[in-house]
C-alpha positions as CSV (number, residue, x, y, z in Angstrom):
1,M,75.0,94.8,-93.8
2,A,77.4,94.8,-97.5
3,E,75.1,97.4,-98.4
4,A,75.0,99.5,-95.5
5,T,79.4,99.3,-94.8
6,A,79.6,100.3,-99.2
7,N,76.9,103.1,-98.1
8,G,79.7,104.4,-95.2
9,L,77.1,103.6,-92.4
10,G,78.7,100.5,-91.1
11,Q,77.1,98.7,-87.9
12,H,77.1,101.5,-85.2
13,G,76.2,103.9,-87.9
14,L,73.2,102.1,-89.2
15,H,71.9,101.9,-85.3
16,A,72.8,105.5,-84.7
17,S,69.8,106.1,-87.3
18,H,67.6,104.3,-86.1
19,A,68.5,105.9,-82.5
20,H,68.1,109.1,-84.7
21,D,64.6,108.6,-86.2
22,A,62.8,107.1,-83.1
23,P,63.0,110.2,-80.8
24,A,61.7,112.3,-84.2
25,T,58.4,110.3,-84.0
26,G,57.8,110.5,-80.4
27,V,55.5,107.5,-80.6
28,A,58.0,105.3,-78.3
29,Q,58.0,108.0,-75.8
30,A,54.4,108.7,-75.4
31,E,53.4,105.2,-75.1
32,V,55.8,104.0,-72.1
33,H,55.5,107.2,-70.5
34,Q,51.6,107.4,-69.3
35,E,50.2,109.0,-66.0
36,H,47.0,109.4,-65.1
37,P,45.6,112.7,-62.9
38,I,46.1,112.0,-59.6
39,K,42.2,113.2,-59.2
40,L,41.6,109.9,-60.3
41,Y,43.6,108.3,-58.0
42,M,42.1,110.4,-54.8
43,V,38.7,109.5,-56.6
44,V,38.8,106.2,-56.0
45,W,40.6,105.9,-52.5
46,A,37.4,107.7,-51.4
47,W,35.4,105.2,-53.0
48,L,37.1,102.5,-51.4
49,F,37.0,103.8,-48.3
50,I,32.8,104.6,-48.7
51,L,33.0,101.0,-49.5
52,S,35.2,100.2,-46.6
53,T,32.6,102.2,-44.3
54,C,29.6,100.3,-45.7
55,S,31.3,96.8,-45.2
56,Y,31.8,97.5,-41.6
57,L,28.5,99.2,-40.9
58,V,27.1,96.2,-42.1
59,D,28.7,94.2,-38.9
60,Y,28.1,97.4,-36.7
61,F,24.4,96.9,-37.4
62,G,24.4,93.3,-36.9
63,L,23.1,92.3,-40.0
64,H,22.2,88.8,-40.1
65,G,21.5,85.8,-42.5
66,Y,21.6,86.2,-46.6
67,L,21.5,90.0,-46.3
68,R,25.0,90.4,-44.5
69,W,26.3,87.8,-47.0
70,S,25.0,89.2,-49.6
71,L,25.8,93.0,-48.4
72,I,29.6,91.6,-47.7
73,L,30.3,90.3,-50.9
74,I,28.5,93.1,-53.0
75,F,31.1,95.5,-51.4
76,M,34.1,93.1,-51.3
77,I,33.4,92.7,-55.4
78,L,33.4,96.0,-56.2
79,K,36.6,97.1,-54.0
80,A,38.0,94.5,-56.2
81,G,36.8,95.9,-59.0
82,L,38.0,99.4,-58.6
83,I,41.9,98.0,-57.5
84,V,42.1,95.8,-60.7
85,A,40.5,98.9,-63.1
86,V,42.4,101.6,-61.4
87,F,45.4,100.7,-59.5
88,M,46.3,97.7,-61.5
89,H,45.2,99.6,-65.0
90,M,43.1,97.3,-66.6
91,A,40.6,99.8,-67.4
92,W,43.6,101.0,-70.2
93,E,43.9,97.7,-71.2
94,R,42.6,95.9,-74.2
95,L,39.9,93.8,-74.1
96,A,41.5,90.3,-75.1
97,L,43.5,91.1,-72.6
98,T,40.8,92.0,-69.5
99,Y,38.7,88.7,-71.1
100,A,41.7,86.5,-70.2
101,I,42.2,87.7,-66.8
102,I,38.6,88.3,-65.7
103,L,36.5,85.4,-68.0
104,P,38.5,82.7,-65.7
105,P,37.1,83.6,-61.9
106,V,33.8,84.2,-63.5
107,L,33.6,80.6,-65.3
108,I,34.7,79.6,-61.7
109,L,31.9,81.1,-60.0
110,V,29.6,79.5,-62.1
111,F,31.0,76.2,-61.8
112,V,30.7,76.6,-58.0
113,A,27.0,77.6,-58.4
114,M,26.2,74.2,-60.4
115,M,27.7,72.7,-57.9
116,L,26.3,74.2,-55.2
117,F,22.8,72.8,-56.9
118,E,24.2,69.6,-57.3
119,A,25.3,69.0,-53.7
120,D,21.6,69.9,-52.6
121,Y,20.5,67.5,-55.0
122,T,22.8,64.9,-53.8
123,L,21.6,65.9,-50.0
124,L,17.7,65.3,-51.1
125,T,18.4,61.9,-53.1
126,R,20.5,60.4,-50.2
127,M,17.7,61.7,-47.6
128,S,14.8,60.3,-49.7
129,F,17.0,56.8,-50.2
130,F,18.8,56.1,-47.1
131,G,16.8,57.7,-44.5
132,P,17.9,60.6,-42.3
133,G,20.1,58.4,-40.3
134,P,20.3,57.2,-36.6
């Protein structure tokens, strides 16, 4: 600070010189102000409309069983993926941040699948050792 005062810059002069250098580079403004074309949002909106229509048609045609729930879950995951990727700007984030947000739900689904198989095994062993019940 003493050198800046000796050079005649003082505290306000030092900040003014940095403020003068920043707009000249234009880097800070380009990173902050980023716009995506409206066509991208319209295409995503159209895909969300199509996927929602397909999800509605699953109920309209009266599909039942695993086919119904599989299609509904597939359409739901596709819609959620589009929303997260485009509207929440995850498609333009760093890979580490993407992994930090996407990896935990995927691991939870893996653990749920493991518990599902464990539940079937537990039910099988209870039925074979204790019988079907009264």
